[in-house]
Structure formats: C-alpha cells, structure tokens
PASEBA-1860 file (N, C-alpha, C; in nm, 3 decimals):
! residues 207
1> MIGILGGT> 0.389/-0.158/-0.814/0.432/-0.277/-0.742/0.319/-0.380/-0.743 ~ 0.358/-0.505/-0.754/0.261/-0.613/-0.763/0.283/-0.710/-0.647 ~ 0.175/-0.742/-0.578/0.180/-0.836/-0.467/0.149/-0.977/-0.512 ~ 0.209/-1.074/-0.445/0.190/-1.216/-0.476/0.157/-1.287/-0.347 ~ 0.043/-1.357/-0.347/0.000/-1.431/-0.229/-0.038/-1.571/-0.273 ~ 0.046/-1.667/-0.240/0.021/-1.805/-0.278/-0.042/-1.883/-0.164 ~ -0.099/-1.998/-0.197/-0.157/-2.082/-0.094/-0.238/-2.194/-0.156 ~ -0.280/-2.289/-0.072/-0.365/-2.395/-0.125/-0.510/-2.345/-0.135
9> FDPVHYGH> -0.549/-2.252/-0.048/-0.685/-2.198/-0.049/-0.788/-2.312/-0.048 ~ -0.778/-2.394/0.057/-0.856/-2.520/0.062/-0.940/-2.526/0.190 ~ -1.044/-2.440/0.205/-1.092/-2.340/0.108/-1.037/-2.200/0.141 ~ -1.056/-2.108/0.047/-1.025/-1.967/0.072/-1.116/-1.917/0.184 ~ -1.062/-1.831/0.272/-1.143/-1.777/0.382/-1.107/-1.630/0.405 ~ -1.175/-1.569/0.502/-1.157/-1.426/0.525/-1.017/-1.391/0.573 ~ -0.945/-1.486/0.632/-0.806/-1.458/0.670/-0.721/-1.428/0.548 ~ -0.738/-1.509/0.442/-0.666/-1.484/0.316/-0.707/-1.350/0.255
17> LRSALEVK> -0.837/-1.327/0.248/-0.890/-1.211/0.175/-0.858/-1.081/0.248 ~ -0.869/-1.082/0.381/-0.838/-0.960/0.457/-0.689/-0.925/0.444 ~ -0.602/-1.026/0.449/-0.458/-1.001/0.434/-0.428/-0.941/0.298 ~ -0.492/-0.993/0.194/-0.468/-0.942/0.058/-0.508/-0.797/0.047 ~ -0.625/-0.762/0.099/-0.670/-0.622/0.093/-0.580/-0.530/0.175 ~ -0.541/-0.578/0.293/-0.462/-0.494/0.383/-0.325/-0.462/0.324 ~ -0.256/-0.563/0.271/-0.122/-0.536/0.217/-0.131/-0.452/0.088 ~ -0.240/-0.468/0.015/-0.258/-0.385/-0.105/-0.260/-0.237/-0.066
25> DIFGLTEV> -0.333/-0.205/0.042/-0.342/-0.067/0.086/-0.211/-0.019/0.151 ~ -0.153/-0.102/0.237/-0.032/-0.062/0.309/0.082/-0.029/0.213 ~ 0.099/-0.112/0.109/0.213/-0.096/0.019/0.177/-0.020/-0.109 ~ 0.051/0.020/-0.122/0.010/0.094/-0.242/0.027/0.013/-0.369 ~ -0.013/-0.114/-0.363/0.011/-0.206/-0.475/-0.089/-0.181/-0.589 ~ -0.041/-0.200/-0.710/-0.129/-0.194/-0.826/-0.230/-0.307/-0.822 ~ -0.183/-0.426/-0.781/-0.269/-0.544/-0.774/-0.205/-0.646/-0.682 ~ -0.288/-0.737/-0.632/-0.240/-0.854/-0.557/-0.287/-0.977/-0.632
33> RLIPCAQP> -0.192/-1.062/-0.669/-0.224/-1.186/-0.740/-0.231/-1.301/-0.640 ~ -0.349/-1.361/-0.629/-0.366/-1.478/-0.543/-0.347/-1.601/-0.631 ~ -0.249/-1.683/-0.594/-0.206/-1.793/-0.680/-0.228/-1.927/-0.609 ~ -0.332/-2.001/-0.647/-0.353/-2.131/-0.584/-0.246/-2.231/-0.625 ~ -0.199/-2.305/-0.526/-0.094/-2.404/-0.547/-0.156/-2.533/-0.600 ~ -0.100/-2.587/-0.708/-0.154/-2.710/-0.765/-0.107/-2.832/-0.686 ~ 0.025/-2.846/-0.671/0.083/-2.960/-0.599/0.182/-2.908/-0.495 ~ 0.135/-2.882/-0.374/0.226/-2.827/-0.271/0.338/-2.924/-0.238
41> PHRQQPSA> 0.464/-2.880/-0.244/0.576/-2.969/-0.219/0.602/-2.996/-0.070 ~ 0.545/-2.911/0.020/0.579/-2.922/0.162/0.465/-2.972/0.248 ~ 0.353/-3.009/0.187/0.240/-3.054/0.267/0.158/-3.153/0.186 ~ 0.064/-3.221/0.252/-0.016/-3.321/0.182/-0.107/-3.255/0.079 ~ -0.152/-3.333/-0.014/-0.237/-3.280/-0.121/-0.367/-3.223/-0.063 ~ -0.413/-3.111/-0.117/-0.538/-3.051/-0.069/-0.656/-3.146/-0.087 ~ -0.761/-3.122/-0.009/-0.881/-3.206/-0.016/-0.959/-3.181/-0.144 ~ -0.979/-3.054/-0.178/-1.052/-3.019/-0.300/-0.956/-3.020/-0.418
49> TAWMRLEM> -1.008/-3.045/-0.538/-0.922/-3.044/-0.657/-0.870/-2.903/-0.682 ~ -0.763/-2.896/-0.760/-0.704/-2.766/-0.791/-0.805/-2.673/-0.858 ~ -0.884/-2.728/-0.949/-0.977/-2.642/-1.024/-1.095/-2.601/-0.939 ~ -1.135/-2.682/-0.841/-1.239/-2.641/-0.747/-1.188/-2.529/-0.655 ~ -1.065/-2.542/-0.611/-1.006/-2.437/-0.526/-0.993/-2.306/-0.604 ~ -0.960/-2.317/-0.732/-0.954/-2.199/-0.819/-1.092/-2.135/-0.831 ~ -1.193/-2.217/-0.851/-1.329/-2.165/-0.868/-1.378/-2.095/-0.740 ~ -1.348/-2.154/-0.625/-1.387/-2.092/-0.497/-1.318/-1.957/-0.479
57> LKLAIGSQ> -1.191/-1.950/-0.520/-1.117/-1.825/-0.509/-1.178/-1.717/-0.599 ~ -1.215/-1.755/-0.720/-1.279/-1.659/-0.812/-1.412/-1.610/-0.755 ~ -1.490/-1.702/-0.698/-1.618/-1.663/-0.638/-1.596/-1.568/-0.521 ~ -1.495/-1.597/-0.438/-1.469/-1.516/-0.319/-1.428/-1.373/-0.354 ~ -1.345/-1.361/-0.455/-1.294/-1.228/-0.492/-1.399/-1.148/-0.568 ~ -1.475/-1.215/-0.653/-1.579/-1.146/-0.729/-1.521/-1.031/-0.809 ~ -1.576/-0.913/-0.789/-1.531/-0.795/-0.866/-1.446/-0.701/-0.781 ~ -1.386/-0.753/-0.673/-1.303/-0.671/-0.586/-1.185/-0.614/-0.663
65> AGLIVDDR> -1.180/-0.483/-0.672/-1.076/-0.415/-0.750/-0.938/-0.445/-0.695 ~ -0.845/-0.477/-0.785/-0.706/-0.495/-0.747/-0.668/-0.633/-0.700 ~ -0.766/-0.723/-0.683/-0.736/-0.861/-0.649/-0.757/-0.947/-0.773 ~ -0.656/-1.026/-0.806/-0.657/-1.105/-0.930/-0.625/-1.251/-0.897 ~ -0.705/-1.343/-0.950/-0.676/-1.485/-0.936/-0.585/-1.527/-1.052 ~ -0.472/-1.584/-1.018/-0.369/-1.622/-1.117/-0.355/-1.774/-1.114 ~ -0.383/-1.840/-1.228/-0.387/-1.986/-1.231/-0.261/-2.050/-1.291 ~ -0.149/-1.978/-1.294/-0.031/-2.030/-1.364/0.023/-2.158/-1.302
73> ELKRDGAS> 0.011/-2.175/-1.171/0.062/-2.298/-1.110/-0.022/-2.419/-1.148 ~ -0.150/-2.396/-1.174/-0.238/-2.506/-1.211/-0.212/-2.553/-1.354 ~ -0.150/-2.468/-1.434/-0.122/-2.502/-1.573/0.016/-2.566/-1.590 ~ 0.088/-2.580/-1.479/0.225/-2.631/-1.485/0.229/-2.772/-1.427 ~ 0.304/-2.860/-1.488/0.317/-2.997/-1.438/0.416/-3.002/-1.322 ~ 0.402/-3.105/-1.242/0.497/-3.126/-1.134/0.466/-3.044/-1.010 ~ 0.557/-3.051/-0.911/0.539/-2.978/-0.786/0.536/-2.827/-0.812 ~ 0.456/-2.758/-0.732/0.441/-2.612/-0.749/0.547/-2.540/-0.667
81> YMIDTLSS> 0.664/-2.522/-0.726/0.771/-2.451/-0.657/0.757/-2.301/-0.679 ~ 0.767/-2.224/-0.570/0.753/-2.078/-0.581/0.861/-2.017/-0.669 ~ 0.980/-2.076/-0.673/1.087/-2.021/-0.756/1.044/-2.021/-0.903 ~ 0.973/-2.125/-0.948/0.926/-2.132/-1.087/0.816/-2.029/-1.111 ~ 0.731/-2.009/-1.011/0.622/-1.912/-1.024/0.677/-1.770/-1.035 ~ 0.774/-1.737/-0.950/0.833/-1.603/-0.954/0.908/-1.580/-1.085 ~ 0.977/-1.682/-1.132/1.048/-1.670/-1.260/0.949/-1.641/-1.373 ~ 0.835/-1.709/-1.370/0.731/-1.688/-1.471/0.672/-1.547/-1.461
89> LRQDFITE> 0.646/-1.503/-1.338/0.592/-1.368/-1.318/0.691/-1.261/-1.364 ~ 0.818/-1.286/-1.341/0.920/-1.188/-1.381/0.924/-1.172/-1.533 ~ 0.892/-1.277/-1.605/0.886/-1.265/-1.752/0.768/-1.178/-1.795 ~ 0.662/-1.179/-1.716/0.545/-1.096/-1.747/0.565/-0.952/-1.703 ~ 0.635/-0.935/-1.591/0.656/-0.801/-1.533/0.806/-0.779/-1.519 ~ 0.868/-0.736/-1.627/1.014/-0.735/-1.638/1.080/-0.640/-1.539 ~ 1.025/-0.522/-1.521/1.089/-0.422/-1.435/1.008/-0.388/-1.311 ~ 0.886/-0.437/-1.303/0.797/-0.403/-1.191/0.844/-0.469/-1.062
97> PLLLFIGS> 0.848/-0.395/-0.951/0.878/-0.460/-0.822/0.773/-0.566/-0.790 ~ 0.819/-0.685/-0.755/0.730/-0.793/-0.715/0.747/-0.818/-0.565 ~ 0.637/-0.825/-0.492/0.641/-0.846/-0.348/0.572/-0.979/-0.316 ~ 0.651/-1.076/-0.269/0.598/-1.205/-0.229/0.564/-1.200/-0.080 ~ 0.436/-1.218/-0.048/0.390/-1.212/0.091/0.381/-1.354/0.148 ~ 0.445/-1.374/0.263/0.438/-1.503/0.331/0.414/-1.477/0.480 ~ 0.357/-1.575/0.547/0.337/-1.564/0.691/0.465/-1.592/0.767 ~ 0.463/-1.558/0.895/0.583/-1.578/0.976/0.618/-1.726/0.991
105> DAFNQLTT> 0.516/-1.812/0.995/0.544/-1.956/1.004/0.615/-2.005/0.877 ~ 0.569/-1.956/0.762/0.633/-1.994/0.636/0.776/-1.941/0.630 ~ 0.797/-1.820/0.682/0.933/-1.764/0.682/1.027/-1.850/0.765 ~ 0.977/-1.903/0.877/1.062/-1.988/0.961/1.103/-2.116/0.891 ~ 1.027/-2.155/0.787/1.058/-2.276/0.709/1.119/-2.243/0.573 ~ 1.148/-2.115/0.548/1.188/-2.072/0.414/1.312/-2.145/0.364 ~ 1.404/-2.175/0.451/1.530/-2.238/0.408/1.510/-2.383/0.363 ~ 1.389/-2.437/0.377/1.360/-2.570/0.326/1.296/-2.563/0.186
113> WHEWQHLF> 1.265/-2.443/0.139/1.202/-2.427/0.007/1.303/-2.455/-0.104 ~ 1.253/-2.500/-0.216/1.335/-2.531/-0.333/1.403/-2.403/-0.384 ~ 1.537/-2.406/-0.391/1.616/-2.292/-0.440/1.576/-2.161/-0.370 ~ 1.559/-2.167/-0.240/1.504/-2.054/-0.166/1.588/-1.927/-0.177 ~ 1.721/-1.941/-0.188/1.805/-1.820/-0.197/1.773/-1.739/-0.322 ~ 1.733/-1.808/-0.428/1.710/-1.741/-0.555/1.573/-1.673/-0.563 ~ 1.488/-1.695/-0.462/1.361/-1.621/-0.458/1.387/-1.470/-0.462 ~ 1.495/-1.430/-0.396/1.529/-1.286/-0.389/1.578/-1.230/-0.523
121> DFAHIIVM> 1.612/-1.319/-0.616/1.651/-1.272/-0.750/1.531/-1.218/-0.826 ~ 1.411/-1.265/-0.788/1.292/-1.231/-0.864/1.195/-1.139/-0.790 ~ 1.202/-1.137/-0.657/1.103/-1.062/-0.580/1.160/-1.017/-0.446 ~ 1.093/-0.919/-0.385/1.112/-0.890/-0.244/1.029/-0.992/-0.165 ~ 1.073/-1.024/-0.045/0.994/-1.111/0.041/0.944/-1.029/0.159 ~ 0.812/-1.025/0.172/0.748/-0.950/0.280/0.689/-1.051/0.377 ~ 0.736/-1.048/0.501/0.686/-1.141/0.603/0.574/-1.072/0.681 ~ 0.455/-1.129/0.674/0.340/-1.075/0.746/0.343/-1.128/0.889
129> TRPGYEIQ> 0.356/-1.039/0.986/0.367/-1.080/1.126/0.242/-1.037/1.203 ~ 0.219/-1.106/1.313/0.111/-1.072/1.404/0.165/-0.985/1.516 ~ 0.078/-0.908/1.582/0.123/-0.831/1.700/0.190/-0.920/1.802 ~ 0.303/-0.876/1.854/0.375/-0.952/1.955/0.471/-1.055/1.898 ~ 0.472/-1.068/1.764/0.561/-1.167/1.703/0.706/-1.119/1.713 ~ 0.795/-1.208/1.752/0.937/-1.177/1.760/1.009/-1.240/1.641 ~ 1.090/-1.160/1.573/1.165/-1.210/1.458/1.273/-1.305/1.506 ~ 1.282/-1.419/1.441/1.388/-1.514/1.475/1.524/-1.451/1.440
137> QLDDFFNT> 1.627/-1.502/1.502/1.762/-1.451/1.474/1.794/-1.469/1.327 ~ 1.828/-1.359/1.260/1.856/-1.364/1.117/2.006/-1.384/1.094 ~ 2.038/-1.470/0.996/2.179/-1.489/0.963/2.224/-1.382/0.864 ~ 2.350/-1.389/0.822/2.405/-1.285/0.735/2.330/-1.277/0.602 ~ 2.285/-1.391/0.551/2.214/-1.390/0.422/2.091/-1.300/0.430 ~ 2.014/-1.315/0.537/1.892/-1.235/0.552/1.923/-1.092/0.595 ~ 2.022/-1.077/0.683/2.054/-0.943/0.732/2.099/-0.849/0.621 ~ 2.172/-0.902/0.523/2.219/-0.816/0.413/2.103/-0.772/0.323
145> RLTKNRSE> 1.990/-0.842/0.332/1.873/-0.808/0.249/1.765/-0.735/0.326 ~ 1.775/-0.735/0.459/1.673/-0.675/0.544/1.669/-0.524/0.528 ~ 1.549/-0.470/0.512/1.531/-0.324/0.511/1.414/-0.289/0.601 ~ 1.422/-0.172/0.663/1.310/-0.120/0.741/1.252/0.004/0.673 ~ 1.302/0.030/0.553/1.257/0.145/0.474/1.168/0.096/0.361 ~ 1.039/0.116/0.374/0.944/0.064/0.276/0.968/0.120/0.136 ~ 1.019/0.241/0.127/1.040/0.303/-0.004/1.144/0.229/-0.087 ~ 1.234/0.153/-0.021/1.334/0.076/-0.095/1.269/-0.032/-0.181
153> LAHNSAGK> 1.151/-0.077/-0.142/1.082/-0.181/-0.218/1.038/-0.129/-0.354 ~ 0.999/-0.003/-0.358/0.954/0.057/-0.484/1.071/0.092/-0.574 ~ 1.187/0.116/-0.514/1.303/0.160/-0.591/1.390/0.044/-0.639 ~ 1.356/-0.079/-0.599/1.426/-0.199/-0.646/1.322/-0.300/-0.691 ~ 1.352/-0.375/-0.796/1.253/-0.469/-0.847/1.247/-0.598/-0.765 ~ 1.353/-0.627/-0.687/1.360/-0.751/-0.610/1.475/-0.741/-0.510 ~ 1.484/-0.843/-0.422/1.606/-0.857/-0.341/1.598/-0.817/-0.196 ~ 1.487/-0.755/-0.151/1.479/-0.707/-0.014/1.392/-0.797/0.073
161> LYFQQVSQ> 1.420/-0.794/0.203/1.340/-0.863/0.304/1.279/-0.756/0.395 ~ 1.148/-0.766/0.417/1.078/-0.664/0.495/0.974/-0.732/0.583 ~ 0.961/-0.686/0.707/0.862/-0.741/0.799/0.750/-0.639/0.817 ~ 0.627/-0.685/0.801/0.511/-0.597/0.811/0.406/-0.659/0.902 ~ 0.370/-0.586/1.007/0.263/-0.634/1.094/0.128/-0.612/1.027 ~ 0.046/-0.715/1.025/-0.089/-0.705/0.971/-0.186/-0.767/1.071 ~ -0.311/-0.729/1.060/-0.412/-0.781/1.153/-0.465/-0.913/1.098 ~ -0.378/-1.014/1.099/-0.416/-1.145/1.045/-0.528/-1.206/1.128
169> LDISATAI> -0.636/-1.244/1.062/-0.746/-1.309/1.131/-0.708/-1.454/1.160 ~ -0.735/-1.495/1.282/-0.694/-1.629/1.325/-0.797/-1.731/1.276 ~ -0.797/-1.753/1.144/-0.888/-1.847/1.081/-0.806/-1.956/1.014 ~ -0.846/-2.080/1.031/-0.772/-2.193/0.977/-0.857/-2.269/0.877 ~ -0.801/-2.293/0.758/-0.872/-2.374/0.658/-0.894/-2.515/0.710 ~ -0.797/-2.569/0.786/-0.813/-2.702/0.844/-0.932/-2.706/0.938 ~ -0.945/-2.603/1.022/-1.057/-2.597/1.116/-1.190/-2.588/1.041 ~ -1.191/-2.512/0.933/-1.314/-2.499/0.852/-1.352/-2.634/0.793
177> RNMIAEQQ> -1.253/-2.705/0.737/-1.282/-2.838/0.680/-1.337/-2.933/0.787 ~ -1.279/-2.925/0.908/-1.325/-3.011/1.016/-1.467/-2.975/1.060 ~ -1.497/-2.846/1.063/-1.632/-2.803/1.098/-1.734/-2.858/0.999 ~ -1.700/-2.848/0.870/-1.792/-2.897/0.766/-1.809/-3.047/0.778 ~ -1.700/-3.118/0.805/-1.707/-3.263/0.821/-1.796/-3.301/0.939 ~ -1.797/-3.215/1.043/-1.879/-3.240/1.162/-2.019/-3.181/1.147 ~ -2.049/-3.132/1.026/-2.179/-3.073/0.994/-2.210/-2.952/1.081 ~ -2.103/-2.874/1.113/-2.120/-2.748/1.184/-2.122/-2.634/1.082
185> NPGFLLPD> -2.176/-2.521/1.122/-2.192/-2.407/1.033/-2.064/-2.320/1.031 ~ -1.995/-2.308/0.915/-1.874/-2.227/0.908/-1.901/-2.081/0.874 ~ -2.024/-2.037/0.890/-2.061/-1.900/0.855/-1.974/-1.796/0.924 ~ -1.951/-1.685/0.854/-1.871/-1.572/0.898/-1.721/-1.600/0.903 ~ -1.679/-1.720/0.859/-1.536/-1.750/0.847/-1.490/-1.739/0.702 ~ -1.585/-1.752/0.610/-1.555/-1.743/0.467/-1.681/-1.694/0.397 ~ -1.668/-1.644/0.274/-1.784/-1.585/0.206/-1.898/-1.686/0.187 ~ -2.021/-1.636/0.198/-2.138/-1.723/0.181/-2.138/-1.792/0.045
193> IVIAYIRQ> -2.091/-1.721/-0.057/-2.092/-1.780/-0.192/-1.997/-1.900/-0.201 ~ -1.891/-1.898/-0.120/-1.799/-2.013/-0.115/-1.863/-2.127/-0.037 ~ -1.932/-2.095/0.072/-2.003/-2.198/0.148/-2.106/-2.267/0.060 ~ -2.177/-2.189/-0.021/-2.278/-2.246/-0.111/-2.212/-2.341/-0.212 ~ -2.095/-2.302/-0.263/-2.022/-2.388/-0.358/-1.980/-2.518/-0.290 ~ -1.931/-2.509/-0.168/-1.887/-2.627/-0.093/-2.005/-2.723/-0.073 ~ -2.120/-2.666/-0.038/-2.239/-2.750/-0.016/-2.288/-2.812/-0.147 ~ -2.285/-2.732/-0.252/-2.332/-2.781/-0.382/-2.250/-2.901/-0.428
201> HQLYQRQ> -2.117/-2.893/-0.406/-2.027/-2.999/-0.452/-1.992/-3.099/-0.342 ~ -2.056/-3.083/-0.226/-2.038/-3.176/-0.113/-1.890/-3.195/-0.079 ~ -1.818/-3.084/-0.071/-1.675/-3.088/-0.037/-1.656/-3.104/0.114 ~ -1.544/-3.163/0.150/-1.497/-3.176/0.287/-1.591/-3.260/0.374 ~ -1.671/-3.346/0.310/-1.759/-3.436/0.386/-1.676/-3.549/0.445 ~ -1.719/-3.598/0.558/-1.650/-3.712/0.619/-1.671/-3.835/0.531 ~ -1.562/-3.907/0.502/-1.571/-4.023/0.414/-1.646/-4.137/0.483
END
C-alpha cells in the first residue's frame, strides 16, 4: 500500500513529517509520497516558489526510509487538482492500494474539490483526526464507502473512506512564516536544515 500526502509545505514542518511517519507505521505502508502542490486551487499562492518548497521538503526528509518526495504536480501546468495527481499515480501503480491522507478540516471541504466524487475511483481516502474530533454527519455517498475495517484497504485498490486518529502536532506553517517575519526563532517547529535554507534564501521576510 502506498500513502499520499499532499500540501503546499510552505514551509514543511514537524506536523507534516510526524503525520507521514505515523500513518506509514499504522497502515504498514510501503512508502508515503509527499507531493508539494504547485498551484493550489483553494487557497492563495504560497509565499515560497514551488521549487524552493520542493527543496525544503527534500532537505527535511533526508534519508528517512519510506518517505519519498514526489514532484509530479510541479511538472504539470495549470491548477494542481488532486484528481489529476491520483490519476497519474494510478498509471504508475496499477493494482497497488493508494491511500490519500487528508486532515479533518480538508475533509469538511472535500465536496468543493474538483471532481471530488471520482477521487474514490483512484484511491482510498483516509481522514486523519485529532483526539476528541467528532465526524460530521455523513451522507449516503460517504456512508456507502465508509469502513471501520482497516484490512479492507489492503484488499481493495481504491474506493473506501476510513477515519484514523493520529497525534497531529498543532503546528501551523502560517504561524511559522509570521514568526520568521517578526524575526522570532522558529526552532523545534521544523528541522534545523530547513531553517538554515530559509535564512540562506531570506524567505518569509516582511516586505
């Protein structure tokens, strides 16, 4: 099984990295692909360029086994729609179960995503929840796909909805950017090697 974790990673921080490692272990994944978004369709353009965000992600992951930086969205023109990314991944992994990991906030907005119903044609959707999170009322579309049996994910290549509690670190990329703009130290929120890159390239400075 292959995990997929998309995001702007502007910048990548320990919240992203811890979630990737945790779901890899929980679901026994062969690998987790972290896919930086080139042109997010649902939010403003990232502060750092796509290729800088890619470089920070590579630095952060280093030689960590099972975590892979995937740049396919950066090589594609136009808005970075997840449906196109999953379709592309399915061509590479024809029969392998694909697990798309999203946060609970993203799940609450899922019906606004481009061709969102067809995401299930290519992958399972795993919603990462925090302790105490209550699942919103699911309609028939989601209920027919919902499973509480993790083994079903391995026995089907796509099509299931699953909720998994993870110890998501309450770290915000926006807060990190604001700290840097205010010349505060963002240490222990993201890898030192990423902080060094940010300083070297003077990213997130107040204009």
